[in-house]
N, C-alpha and C positions, 0 to 999 in steps of 0.2 A: 260663893261665886254667884254672879248674877246670870240671868238667862241670856243676856246679850253676849257675855263672855263665852258661854257654852256654845252659842250659835256661831260666834267668831271662830272658835276652835274647830267646830264641826265643819265650817266652811273652809278653813285652812286645810284640814285633813282631806276633804273632797278635792280641793284644788290641787294639793300636792299629789294625790293619787292620779289625777288627770295628767299632770305634768310628767310623772314617771312613765305612764303608758305612752305619752307622746314622745318622750325621750327615747324610748325603746324603738319606736317607729322611725325616728330620725337616725338612730344608730343603725338600724337594719338597712335603711335607704342608703346611708353612707357606705356601709359595707358592700352593698350591691353595686353601687357606682364604682367604688374602689376596685373591686374584683373584676368588674367588666373592663375598666380602664387598664388594669394590669394585663388581662388576657389579650385585649386588642393590641396593646403595646408590644407584647411578646410576639404575637403573630406578625406584626409589622417588622419587628427586629429580625425574626427568622426569615421572612421573605427578603429583606434587604441583604442579609448575610448570604442567602442562597444565590441571589442575583449577582452579588459581588464575586462570589466564587465562580459562577459561570462565566462572568466577564473575564476574570483572571485566567481561567482555563482556556477560554477562546483566544485571549491575547497571547498566551504562552504557545498555543498551537500555531498562530500566525507568525510569531517571532521565530519559532523553530523551523517553520516552513521556509521563511525568508532566509534564515541562516543556512539551511540545507541547499537552497538554490544558489546562494552566494558562494558557499564552499565548493559546490559542484562546478561553478564557473571558474573559480580560481584554480582548481585542480586541473581542469581541462585546458586552460590557457597555455601552459607550457608545452602541451602535446602538439599544439598547432604549429 
């Protein structure tokens, strides 16, 4: 083996080690971004679900209220 081949192998090992550590950093950054995105999306979904439930309950109360008023008017109409 020549000296230049040994230097080339040593350079390759050093370069590969640097890539591995940088890959770990990219993987960690990706994991952080992914988890943050998941958590934010979950919170948005829960907020939307809760808002839709409240709108549904409010609508149900209004419809029931109107229904009671209407049924009260139809029941009292024959008495007059």
